[in-house]
N, CA, C and O of each residue as an XYZ file, in Angstrom:
816
protein
N     -20.666     -8.175     13.564
C     -20.889     -7.725     14.762
C     -20.099     -6.293     14.797
O     -19.628     -5.866     13.743
N     -19.944     -5.501     16.096
C     -19.797     -4.195     16.166
C     -18.822     -3.357     15.651
O     -18.951     -2.163     15.382
N     -17.416     -4.351     15.475
C     -16.237     -4.117     15.219
C     -16.187     -4.225     13.797
O     -15.895     -3.199     13.184
N     -16.457     -5.455     13.038
C     -16.574     -5.561     11.663
C     -17.258     -4.047     11.243
O     -16.695     -3.110     10.676
N     -18.597     -4.136     11.698
C     -18.879     -2.715     11.017
C     -18.622     -1.152     10.761
O     -18.880     -0.323      9.888
N     -17.722     -1.229     12.480
C     -16.971      0.064     12.274
C     -15.590      0.186     11.113
O     -15.230      1.156     10.446
N     -14.996     -1.271     11.200
C     -13.807     -1.170     10.118
C     -14.493     -1.076      9.089
O     -13.794     -0.506      8.251
N     -15.839     -1.407      8.526
C     -16.511     -1.197      7.558
C     -16.652      0.724      6.582
O     -16.585      1.305      5.499
N     -16.911      0.899      8.255
C     -16.948      2.446      7.880
C     -16.131      3.139      8.060
O     -16.108      4.217      7.465
N     -15.360      2.859      8.761
C     -13.639      3.453      8.753
C     -13.131      3.338      6.858
O     -12.467      4.228      6.326
N     -13.534      2.288      6.232
C     -13.316      1.710      4.987
C     -13.798      2.848      3.957
O     -12.978      3.519      3.331
N     -15.143      3.012      3.831
C     -15.375      4.009      3.327
C     -15.275      5.456      3.506
O     -15.444      6.265      2.594
N     -15.001      5.742      4.684
C     -14.879      7.027      5.361
C     -13.578      7.600      5.106
O     -13.452      8.824      5.076
N     -12.448      6.705      4.891
C     -11.124      6.972      4.306
C     -10.930      8.318      3.435
O     -11.727      8.706      2.581
N      -9.940      8.845      3.738
C      -9.649     10.348      2.707
C      -9.250      9.432      1.610
O     -10.025      9.633      0.676
N      -8.277      8.403      1.273
C      -8.018      7.734      0.299
C      -8.607      7.080     -0.629
O      -8.393      7.089     -1.842
N      -9.857      6.133      0.387
C     -10.888      5.760     -0.430
C     -11.753      6.499     -1.702
O     -12.474      6.135     -2.631
N     -11.385      7.371     -1.319
C     -12.491      8.791     -2.689
C     -11.550      8.593     -3.962
O     -11.999      8.994     -5.035
N     -10.614      8.161     -3.945
C      -9.788      7.910     -5.103
C      -9.726      6.315     -5.328
O      -9.843      5.600     -4.333
N      -9.493      5.563     -6.961
C      -9.404      4.204     -6.991
C      -9.000      4.583     -8.227
O      -8.935      5.664     -8.811
N      -8.604      2.850     -8.648
C      -7.909      2.791     -9.955
C      -9.483      2.643    -10.910
O     -10.245      1.689    -10.756
N      -9.712      3.666    -11.775
C     -11.198      3.397    -12.849
C     -12.398      3.287    -11.736
O     -12.530      3.996    -10.738
N     -13.204      2.253    -12.153
C     -14.075      2.339    -11.246
C     -13.870      1.036    -10.344
O     -14.848      0.732     -9.661
N     -12.788      0.258    -10.248
C     -12.610     -0.240     -9.348
C     -12.346     -0.154     -7.964
O     -11.405      0.616     -7.769
N     -12.854     -0.690     -6.814
C     -12.983     -0.329     -5.437
C     -12.074     -1.798     -4.974
O     -12.517     -2.925     -5.197
N     -10.799     -1.547     -4.327
C     -10.275     -2.668     -3.491
C     -11.007     -3.506     -3.073
O     -12.082     -3.118     -2.616
N     -10.719     -4.865     -3.071
C     -11.515     -5.893     -1.836
C     -10.315     -6.052     -0.885
O      -9.140     -5.953     -1.239
N     -10.756     -6.315      0.394
C      -9.972     -6.950      1.449
C      -9.610     -8.242      1.185
O     -10.233     -9.245      0.841
N      -8.031     -7.903      1.511
C      -8.111     -9.450      1.773
C      -7.348     -9.684      3.367
O      -7.157     -8.690      4.068
N      -6.981    -10.930      3.809
C      -6.884    -10.806      5.227
C      -5.927     -9.844      5.699
O      -6.066     -9.414      6.844
N      -4.939     -9.429      4.956
C      -3.929     -8.478      5.328
C      -4.564     -6.915      5.326
O      -4.269     -6.054      6.155
N      -5.203     -6.801      4.562
C      -5.992     -5.170      4.894
C      -7.021     -5.608      5.514
O      -7.357     -4.529      6.002
N      -7.886     -6.421      5.931
C      -8.807     -6.024      6.945
C      -8.273     -6.333      8.174
O      -8.845     -5.793      9.121
N      -7.144     -7.197      8.487
C      -6.166     -6.881      9.485
C      -5.983     -5.579      9.849
O      -6.239     -5.197     10.990
N      -5.553     -4.839      8.972
C      -4.767     -2.826      8.942
C      -5.787     -2.660      9.510
O      -5.698     -2.360     10.701
N      -6.980     -2.769      8.975
C      -8.048     -1.557      9.596
C      -8.681     -2.414     10.664
O      -9.661     -1.729     10.959
N      -8.714     -3.183     11.208
C      -8.801     -3.542     12.445
C      -8.071     -3.119     13.698
O      -8.484     -2.836     14.823
N      -6.665     -3.168     13.081
C      -5.485     -2.386     13.841
C      -5.807     -0.485     13.868
O      -5.822      0.336     14.785
N      -5.933     -0.429     13.014
C      -5.881      1.457     12.649
C      -7.427      1.655     13.374
O      -7.538      2.831     13.722
N      -8.540      0.926     13.674
C      -9.801      1.416     14.253
C      -9.277      1.255     15.607
O      -9.694      2.081     16.419
N      -8.407      0.325     16.054
C      -8.340      0.114     17.502
C      -7.342      1.258     17.671
O      -7.735      1.980     18.587
N      -6.245      1.680     17.159
C      -5.309      2.651     17.469
C      -6.365      4.051     17.646
O      -6.180      4.839     18.573
N      -7.302      4.213     16.800
C      -8.078      5.595     16.818
C      -8.593      5.417     18.191
O      -8.088      6.164     19.029
N      -9.532      4.549     18.615
C     -10.199      4.175     19.737
C      -9.483      4.421     20.779
O     -10.003      4.382     21.894
N      -8.086      4.736     20.599
C      -7.046      4.510     21.672
C      -6.947      2.974     22.580
O      -6.532      2.847     23.732
N      -7.273      2.290     22.002
C      -7.198      0.946     22.419
C      -6.176     -0.017     22.292
O      -6.503     -1.140     21.909
N      -4.869      0.252     22.575
C      -3.590     -0.119     22.329
C      -3.451     -1.787     22.477
O      -2.875     -2.456     21.619
N      -4.032     -2.341     23.631
C      -4.067     -3.646     23.940
C      -4.487     -4.837     22.871
O      -4.020     -5.918     22.510
N      -5.949     -3.793     22.493
C      -6.225     -4.721     21.403
C      -5.888     -4.528     20.071
O      -6.103     -5.372     19.201
N      -5.253     -3.211     19.833
C      -4.623     -3.412     18.334
C      -3.124     -4.406     18.333
O      -2.647     -4.946     17.334
N      -2.475     -4.472     19.965
C      -1.465     -5.203     19.787
C      -1.565     -6.605     19.503
O      -0.795     -7.235     18.779
N      -2.955     -7.233     20.359
C      -3.527     -8.544     20.059
C      -3.983     -8.915     18.606
O      -4.080    -10.098     18.279
N      -4.283     -7.824     17.681
C      -4.542     -8.102     16.405
C      -3.434     -7.955     15.853
O      -3.276     -8.805     14.977
N      -2.819     -7.454     15.930
C      -1.335     -7.158     15.303
C      -0.573     -8.834     15.858
O      -0.208     -9.576     14.946
N      -0.477     -9.081     16.607
C       0.137    -10.160     17.264
C      -0.199    -11.340     16.522
O       0.712    -11.838     15.860
N      -1.701    -12.065     16.494
C      -2.537    -12.627     15.978
C      -2.981    -12.702     14.531
O      -3.582    -13.617     13.967
N      -2.535    -11.485     14.026
C      -2.954    -11.336     12.720
C      -2.212    -11.709     11.148
O      -1.132    -12.278     10.988
N      -2.836    -11.369     10.430
C      -2.173    -11.788      9.019
C      -1.638    -10.903      8.717
O      -1.366    -11.127      7.538
N      -1.085     -9.539      9.083
C      -0.463     -8.899      8.685
C       1.135     -8.899      9.391
O       2.183     -8.536      8.857
N       0.966     -9.314     10.460
C       2.384     -9.460     10.921
C       2.994    -10.885     10.287
O       4.191    -11.101     10.097
N       2.137    -11.604     10.066
C       2.212    -12.941      9.273
C       3.447    -12.574      7.985
O       4.537    -13.094      7.748
N       2.645    -11.367      7.283
C       2.862    -10.880      5.882
C       4.243    -10.332      6.240
O       5.229    -10.604      5.555
N       4.295     -9.571      7.303
C       5.917     -9.047      7.644
C       6.897     -9.821      7.447
O       7.724     -9.633      6.554
N       6.927    -11.054      8.487
C       7.543    -12.310      8.720
C       8.087    -12.647      7.381
O       9.279    -12.803      7.119
N       6.844    -12.765      6.364
C       7.458    -13.363      5.360
C       8.085    -12.686      4.176
O       8.898    -13.072      3.336
N       7.395    -11.456      4.392
C       8.531    -10.481      3.088
C       9.319     -9.995      3.920
O       9.616     -8.870      3.517
N       9.767    -10.196      4.754
C      11.072     -9.738      5.636
C      12.273     -9.035      4.953
O      12.762     -7.936      5.217
N      12.594     -9.857      4.096
C      13.756     -9.901      3.169
C      13.545     -8.786      2.083
O      14.399     -8.640      1.209
N      12.596     -8.118      2.117
C      12.323     -6.648      1.203
C      11.366     -5.545      2.117
O      10.507     -4.769      1.697
N      11.900     -5.800      3.697
C      11.567     -4.748      4.624
C      12.917     -4.377      5.476
O      13.932     -4.995      5.798
N      12.377     -2.966      5.691
C      13.370     -2.957      7.080
C      13.747     -3.695      7.924
O      12.810     -4.422      8.256
N      14.877     -3.965      8.612
C      15.379     -5.071      9.296
C      14.821     -4.851     10.711
O      15.075     -5.741     11.523
N      13.878     -3.479     11.252
C      13.546     -3.780     12.262
C      11.849     -3.480     12.529
O      11.225     -3.221     13.558
N      11.406     -3.653     11.010
C       9.960     -3.100     10.938
C       8.664     -3.703     11.874
O       7.708     -3.159     12.427
N       9.108     -5.023     11.765
C       8.064     -6.013     12.759
C       8.516     -5.606     13.831
O       7.569     -5.081     14.417
N       9.487     -5.536     14.483
C       9.658     -5.653     15.941
C       9.726     -4.417     16.555
O       9.802     -4.279     17.776
N       9.693     -3.239     15.511
C       9.633     -2.026     15.602
C       8.478     -1.791     15.835
O       8.245     -1.376     16.971
N       7.298     -1.958     14.872
C       5.855     -1.917     14.924
C       5.501     -2.477     16.313
O       5.091     -1.596     17.069
N       5.548     -3.659     16.826
C       4.931     -3.894     18.094
C       5.648     -3.459     19.106
O       5.040     -3.815     20.116
N       6.576     -2.902     19.393
C       7.345     -2.228     19.748
C       6.499     -0.991     20.158
O       6.295     -0.711     21.339
N       5.959     -0.177     18.988
C       5.303      1.020     19.159
C       4.089      1.064     19.638
O       3.680      2.070     20.217
N       3.216     -0.206     19.432
C       2.185     -0.786     19.828
C       1.756     -0.530     21.418
O       0.863      0.085     22.002
N       3.444     -1.742     21.958
C       3.269     -1.671     23.212
C       3.444     -0.827     23.929
O       3.070     -0.940     25.096
N       4.305      0.730     23.310
C       4.695      1.925     24.002
C       3.028      2.669     23.827
O       2.688      3.523     24.646
N       2.293      2.345     22.957
C       1.145      3.377     22.907
C       1.445      4.404     21.770
O       0.722      5.384     21.592
N       2.493      4.148     21.045
C       2.852      5.549     19.995
C       1.940      5.294     18.786
O       2.248      4.350     18.059
N       0.874      6.009     18.487
C       0.152      5.326     17.519
C       0.745      6.372     16.191
O       0.290      6.021     15.102
N       1.463      7.303     16.151
C       2.191      7.782     14.898
C       3.323      6.817     14.469
O       3.527      6.449     13.312
N       3.993      6.477     15.509
C       5.115      5.415     15.282
C       4.465      4.080     14.313
O       5.062      3.624     13.338
N       3.284      3.637     14.753
C       2.620      2.651     14.544
C       2.293      2.934     12.833
O       2.565      2.198     11.884
N       1.720      4.064     12.836
C       1.626      4.347     11.551
C       2.305      4.107     10.147
O       2.035      3.460      9.135
N       3.677      5.238     10.729
C       4.474      5.325      9.785
C       5.283      3.869      9.459
O       5.661      3.581      8.324
N       5.519      2.857     10.842
C       5.674      1.532     10.023
C       5.098      0.653      9.251
O       5.608     -0.087      8.410
N       3.673      0.805      9.677
C       2.278      0.539      8.672
C       2.596      0.672      7.204
O       2.727     -0.106      6.259
N       2.687      2.319      7.451
C       3.108      3.077      6.020
C       3.854      2.648      4.846
O       3.537      2.743      3.660
N       5.346      1.952      5.612
C       6.690      1.732      4.955
C       5.989      0.597      4.020
O       5.741      0.559      2.814
N       5.720     -0.559      5.388
C       5.307     -1.645      4.951
C       4.174     -2.340      3.563
O       4.212     -3.401      2.940
N       3.355     -1.292      3.516
C       1.984     -1.601      2.568
C       2.728     -0.592      1.231
O       2.464     -0.806      0.047
N       3.780      0.628      1.749
C       4.690      1.041      0.557
C       5.450     -0.059     -0.258
O       5.509     -0.041     -1.487
N       6.080     -1.102      0.598
C       6.801     -1.780      0.256
C       6.412     -3.022     -0.489
O       7.249     -3.657     -1.131
N       4.824     -3.470     -0.392
C       3.968     -4.555     -0.662
C       3.909     -3.713     -2.182
O       4.427     -4.175     -3.198
N       3.203     -2.438     -2.133
C       2.721     -2.339     -3.603
C       3.903     -1.582     -4.364
O       3.481     -0.961     -5.339
N       5.168     -1.489     -4.175
C       6.292     -1.369     -4.550
C       6.919     -3.174     -5.357
O       7.354     -3.460     -6.472
N       6.713     -3.813     -4.379
C       6.960     -5.376     -5.116
C       6.101     -5.593     -6.761
O       6.378     -5.994     -7.892
N       4.764     -4.961     -5.905
C       4.127     -5.773     -7.422
C       4.299     -4.547     -8.661
O       4.001     -4.810     -9.827
N       4.758     -3.335     -8.295
C       4.978     -2.044     -9.033
C       6.133     -3.085    -10.262
O       5.856     -3.438    -11.408
N       7.561     -3.369     -9.381
C       8.210     -4.008    -10.045
C       8.010     -4.723    -10.913
O       8.371     -4.481    -12.065
N       7.266     -5.976    -10.489
C       6.637     -7.153    -11.273
C       6.030     -6.904    -12.823
O       6.261     -7.483    -13.884
N       5.128     -5.750    -12.464
C       4.144     -5.520    -13.442
C       5.107     -5.064    -14.770
O       5.016     -5.279    -15.979
N       5.945     -4.425    -14.037
C       6.990     -3.553    -15.540
C       7.522     -4.867    -15.910
O       7.583     -5.281    -17.068
N       7.859     -5.428    -14.985
C       8.643     -6.901    -15.528
C       7.693     -7.603    -16.427
O       8.058     -7.623    -17.603
N       6.428     -8.253    -16.131
C       5.559     -8.590    -17.056
C       5.350     -8.138    -18.505
O       5.574     -8.635    -19.608
N       4.712     -6.734    -17.948
C       3.965     -6.172    -19.688
C       5.331     -6.180    -20.047
O       5.276     -6.794    -21.113
N       6.529     -5.902    -19.862
C       7.684     -5.778    -20.951
C       7.840     -7.121    -22.047
O       8.483     -7.093    -23.096
N       7.161     -8.152    -21.567
C       7.111     -9.301    -22.136
C       6.515     -9.321    -23.662
O       5.321     -9.423    -23.941
N       7.853     -9.175    -24.808
C       7.323     -8.484    -26.126
C       6.584     -9.999    -26.906
O       6.165    -10.027    -28.064
N       6.565    -11.518    -25.645
C       5.538    -12.468    -26.545
C       3.818    -12.102    -26.797
O       3.049    -12.449    -27.693
N       3.623    -11.236    -25.564
C       1.853    -10.889    -25.462
C       1.632     -9.611    -25.961
O       2.329     -8.598    -26.005
N       0.355     -9.920    -26.377
C      -0.170     -9.103    -27.440
C      -0.159     -7.623    -26.521
O       0.116     -7.603    -25.321
N      -0.480     -6.511    -27.257
C      -1.125     -5.132    -26.532
C      -2.411     -5.753    -25.410
O      -2.654     -5.274    -24.302
N      -2.876     -6.530    -25.833
C      -4.086     -6.780    -24.999
C      -3.777     -7.092    -24.039
O      -4.054     -6.526    -22.981
N      -2.923     -8.380    -24.226
C      -2.909     -9.211    -22.578
C      -1.610     -8.455    -21.769
O      -1.197     -8.838    -20.675
N      -1.097     -7.396    -22.471
C      -0.210     -6.615    -21.539
C      -1.250     -5.541    -21.221
O      -1.164     -4.951    -20.144
N      -2.124     -5.277    -21.994
C      -3.503     -4.179    -21.021
C      -3.809     -5.071    -19.669
O      -4.079     -4.518    -18.602
N      -3.752     -6.306    -19.792
C      -4.926     -6.611    -19.218
C      -4.339     -7.204    -17.868
O      -5.041     -7.396    -16.875
N      -2.502     -7.570    -17.954
C      -2.060     -7.767    -16.875
C      -1.439     -6.695    -15.885
O      -1.210     -6.850    -14.685
N      -1.217     -5.549    -16.680
C      -1.214     -4.052    -15.880
C      -2.282     -3.919    -15.361
O      -2.153     -3.900    -14.137
N      -3.834     -3.760    -15.856
C      -4.819     -3.762    -15.175
C      -4.617     -4.523    -13.616
O      -4.732     -3.896    -12.563
N      -4.361     -5.686    -13.682
C      -4.835     -6.926    -12.465
C      -3.894     -6.274    -11.604
O      -4.243     -6.120    -10.434
N      -2.369     -5.719    -12.088
C      -1.159     -5.225    -10.922
C      -2.014     -3.818    -10.595
O      -1.788     -3.505     -9.426
N      -2.633     -3.169    -11.040
C      -2.844     -1.638    -10.924
C      -4.142     -1.922     -9.721
O      -4.223     -1.190     -8.735
N      -5.008     -2.941     -9.927
C      -5.741     -3.294     -8.692
C      -5.508     -3.839     -7.735
O      -6.256     -3.782     -6.759
N      -3.887     -4.828     -7.775
C      -3.731     -5.152     -6.697
C      -2.962     -4.230     -5.770
O      -3.218     -4.103     -4.572
N      -1.923     -3.548     -6.474
C      -1.265     -2.159     -5.974
C      -2.140     -1.436     -5.582
O      -1.894     -1.560     -4.382
N      -3.118     -0.657     -5.618
C      -4.053      0.117     -5.217
C      -4.559     -0.573     -4.164
O      -4.665      0.140     -3.166
N      -4.848     -1.498     -4.041
C      -5.665     -2.661     -2.593
C      -4.414     -1.805     -1.444
O      -4.689     -1.231     -0.390
N      -3.381     -1.927     -1.918
C      -2.338     -1.718     -0.711
C      -2.114     -0.446     -1.036
O      -1.967      0.084      0.065
N      -2.040      0.065     -1.537
C      -1.110      1.957     -1.296
C      -2.799      2.705     -1.019
O      -2.883      3.513     -0.094
N      -3.763      2.464     -1.649
C      -5.053      3.061     -0.999
C      -4.630      3.055      0.303
O      -4.244      4.198      0.548
N      -4.471      2.150      1.537
C      -4.559      2.289      2.663
C      -3.819      3.257      3.236
O      -4.218      3.661      4.328
N      -2.424      3.940      2.583
C      -1.605      4.365      3.445
C      -1.398      5.697      2.841
O      -0.546      6.448      3.315
N      -2.251      6.104      1.645
C      -2.234      7.150      1.018
C      -2.009      8.427      1.903
O      -1.041      9.179      2.009
N      -3.656      8.401      2.703
C      -3.477      9.428      3.661
C      -2.430     10.220      4.403
O      -2.288     11.385      4.773
N      -1.389      8.467      4.494
C      -0.348      8.741      6.009
C       0.747      8.886      4.998
O       1.784      9.161      5.601
N       0.971      8.802      3.492
C       1.793      9.496      2.509
C       1.457     10.776      2.420
O       2.462     11.487      2.433
N       0.560     11.308      2.343
C       0.441     12.819      1.792
C       0.556     13.372      2.957
O       0.612     14.585      2.754
N       0.619     13.163      4.024
C       0.642     14.208      5.256
C       2.041     14.166      5.660
O       2.382     14.867      6.613
N       2.869     13.460      5.079
C       4.459     13.570      5.624
C       4.861     13.884      4.353
O       5.780     14.667      4.593
N       4.799     13.810      3.344
C       5.278     13.555      1.617
C       4.477     14.069      0.334
O       4.377     13.395     -0.692
N       3.893     15.393      0.512
C       2.440     15.163     -0.492
C       3.006     15.339     -1.635
O       2.079     15.376     -2.445
N       4.322     15.515     -2.362
C       4.930     15.429     -3.469
C       4.831     13.942     -3.923
O       4.358     13.663     -5.025
N       5.320     12.918     -2.992
C       5.354     11.471     -3.075
C       3.974     11.171     -3.366
O       3.781     10.969     -4.565
N       3.129     11.096     -2.754
C       1.747     11.115     -2.653
C       1.207     11.500     -4.479
O       1.043     10.759     -5.449
N       1.074     12.861     -4.308
C       0.933     13.289     -5.889
C       1.437     12.288     -7.125
O       0.921     11.696     -8.073
N       2.613     12.442     -6.599
C       3.532     11.938     -7.970
C       3.120     10.146     -8.336
O       3.254      9.597     -9.430
N       2.506      9.403     -6.813
C       2.102      8.449     -7.590
C       0.551      8.251     -8.094
O       0.392      7.444     -9.010
N      -0.593      8.914     -7.576
C      -1.345      9.460     -7.788
C      -1.234      9.272     -9.330
O      -1.561      8.278     -9.979
N      -0.751     10.338     -9.735
C      -0.530     10.715    -11.183
C       0.012      9.599    -11.922
O      -0.481      9.511    -13.047
N       0.971      8.619    -11.609
C       1.362      7.588    -11.920
C       0.336      6.652    -12.225
O       0.454      5.912    -13.202
N      -0.656      6.613    -11.484
C      -1.301      5.471    -11.662
C      -2.637      5.949    -12.612
O      -3.419      5.161    -13.144
N      -2.677      6.873    -12.662
C      -3.679      7.620    -13.524
C      -3.303      7.339    -14.596
O      -3.994      6.508    -15.186
N      -2.132      7.860    -15.286
C      -1.539      7.640    -16.645
C      -1.645      6.146    -16.499
O      -2.624      5.640    -17.048
N      -0.810      5.338    -15.854
C      -1.145      3.893    -16.144
C      -2.376      3.651    -16.387
O      -2.485      2.701    -17.163
N      -3.725      4.260    -15.944
C      -4.735      3.304    -16.114
C      -5.265      4.006    -17.190
O      -6.483      3.839    -17.260
N      -4.841      4.681    -17.996
C      -5.196      5.491    -19.393
C      -4.480      4.435    -20.304
O      -5.141      3.864    -21.172
N      -3.337      4.197    -20.158
C      -2.984      3.025    -21.076
C      -3.465      1.458    -21.323
O      -3.436      0.754    -22.333
N      -3.971      1.185    -19.817
C      -4.588     -0.039    -20.168
C      -5.897     -0.516    -20.453
O      -6.337     -1.665    -20.462
N      -6.753      1.222    -20.821
C      -8.214      1.324    -21.052
C      -7.935      1.454    -22.777
O      -8.843      1.742    -23.556
N      -6.848      1.250    -23.105
C      -6.707      1.687    -24.715
C      -5.424      1.211    -24.734
O      -4.441      1.912    -24.493
N      -5.373     -0.706    -25.189
C      -4.664     -1.744    -25.789
C      -4.136     -1.484    -26.775
O      -3.773     -2.520    -27.331
N      -3.827     -0.408    -27.443
C      -3.252     -0.547    -28.577
C      -1.777     -0.527    -28.590
O      -1.285      0.173    -27.705
N      -0.913     -1.157    -29.419
C       0.408     -1.704    -29.209
C       1.626     -0.497    -28.706
O       2.569     -0.672    -27.934
N       1.233      0.724    -29.425
C       1.887      1.932    -28.873
C       1.238      1.928    -27.218
O       2.057      1.892    -26.300
N       0.320      1.952    -27.020
C      -0.053      2.831    -25.557
C       0.046      1.484    -24.095
O      -0.104      1.861    -22.933
N       0.287      0.116    -24.401
C       0.588     -0.468    -24.177
C       2.436     -0.326    -23.496
O       2.913     -0.450    -22.369
N       2.875     -0.095    -24.506
C       4.754      0.368    -24.551
C       4.800      1.155    -23.424
O       5.517      0.974    -22.440
N       4.008      2.033    -23.607
C       4.119      3.240    -22.421
C       3.705      2.714    -21.151
O       4.197      3.446    -20.292
N       3.162      1.968    -20.723
C       2.757      1.369    -19.607
C       3.968      1.494    -18.634
O       4.030      2.138    -17.587
N       4.965      0.681    -19.267
C       6.120      0.407    -18.312
C       6.554      1.525    -17.362
O       6.828      1.430    -16.166
N       6.556      2.670    -18.198
C       6.598      4.174    -17.668
C       6.359      4.554    -16.509
O       7.280      4.935    -15.786
N       4.844      4.527    -16.013
C       4.333      4.848    -14.687
C       4.694      4.033    -13.663
O       4.983      4.349    -12.508
N       4.649      2.731    -14.280
C       4.863      1.516    -13.416
C       6.286      1.496    -12.406
O       6.553      1.153    -11.254
N       7.075      2.134    -13.685
C       8.479      2.747    -13.097
C       8.756      3.682    -12.180
O       9.699      3.444    -11.425
N       8.087      4.827    -12.042
C       7.954      5.621    -11.692
C       7.207      5.438    -10.389
O       7.563      6.222     -9.510
N       6.416      4.729    -10.118
C       5.403      4.471     -9.040
C       6.866      3.552     -7.955
O       7.289      4.000     -6.890
N       7.353      2.279     -8.616
C       8.570      1.719     -7.888
C       9.501      2.959     -7.199
O       9.906      3.248     -6.073
N       9.606      3.600     -8.796
C      10.878      4.610     -7.718
C      10.574      5.411     -6.587
O      11.317      5.661     -5.638
N       9.285      5.829     -6.803
C       8.937      7.062     -5.657
C       8.685      6.224     -4.696
O       8.883      6.756     -3.604
N       8.234      4.834     -4.603
C       7.868      4.224     -3.585
C       8.865      3.986     -2.843
O       8.877      4.226     -1.636
N      10.249      3.257     -3.787
C      11.456      3.093     -2.957
C      11.955      4.162     -2.492
O      12.554      3.822     -1.472
N      12.101      5.689     -2.701
C      12.250      6.881     -2.103
C      11.882      7.116     -0.944
O      12.591      7.653     -0.092
N      10.517      6.669     -0.758
C       9.488      7.131      0.331
C       9.805      5.979      1.275
O      10.073      6.371      2.411
N       9.839      4.826      1.124
C      10.529      3.734      1.694
C      11.737      4.021      2.437
O      11.937      3.402      3.482
N      12.499      4.813      2.062
C      14.047      4.462      2.467
C      14.086      6.035      3.025
O      14.830      6.191      3.994
N      13.519      6.998      2.637
C      13.920      8.208      3.977
C      12.755      8.395      4.987
O      12.724      9.329      5.789
N      11.726      7.364      4.881
C      11.019      7.126      5.754
C      11.377      6.302      7.067
O      10.872      6.406      8.185
N      12.660      5.226      6.504
C      12.874      4.184      7.193
C      14.106      4.689      8.156
O      14.425      4.286      9.275
N      14.804      5.916      7.170
C      15.844      6.449      7.830
C      15.451      7.653      9.056
O      16.258      8.433      9.563
N      14.302      7.572      9.294
C      13.606      8.631     10.293
C      14.194      7.768     11.728
O      14.135      6.541     11.652
N      14.679      8.296     12.849
C      14.740      7.964     14.037
C      13.161      7.770     14.657
O      12.167      8.404     14.301
N      13.231      6.769     15.626
C      12.009      6.344     16.276
C      11.728      7.562     17.189
O      12.752      8.106     17.602
N      10.504      8.126     17.608
C      10.083      9.216     18.222
C      10.320      8.256     19.700
O      10.230      7.029     19.747
N      10.664      9.233     20.936
C      10.280      8.537     22.173
C       9.334      8.952     22.547
O       8.896     10.083     22.336
N       8.513      7.485     23.616
C       6.998      7.605     23.645
C       7.132      8.391     24.847
O       6.130      8.831     25.411
């Protein structure tokens, strides 16, 4: 349908879509599809549609499921921003949400690749799977991150590229190095989330 086609076009023309983990192009799941639907509706200034998509969609459900790792008012503040037609505030809050999802994966990835019982090849394969999952989420908001904090965006991209290099050459020494960029990704995202969450909500 028209909306679906436009969402796909938006995904392909997004500035962040030009960069990905190696040859991997992130596949959408229900949460990322819902995000793109909301984003397109906001760009079309269809705030009622965006609010309905948020209220009924997988993104809000995921926010509720992950509430324990998110700023306390993230869900309610996102809906309030949709209600008031504050697209910039919606973007900021969704950026925080997807950064938190990517951070959670980065922390778990570092934990798993530190398992000395795994062979270097197994650690590299585990790292690759996590990098793909992390990029699925971070890719959606990299433009929002770079427009607010280009230093953090650059640091995250460099860490992704470094980690990708290690998973492509799964020697023991390279697999051991993989933890470093994963840790940096988590740290930069944590700082980004904290600083972005501390910003006061703009008056609409």
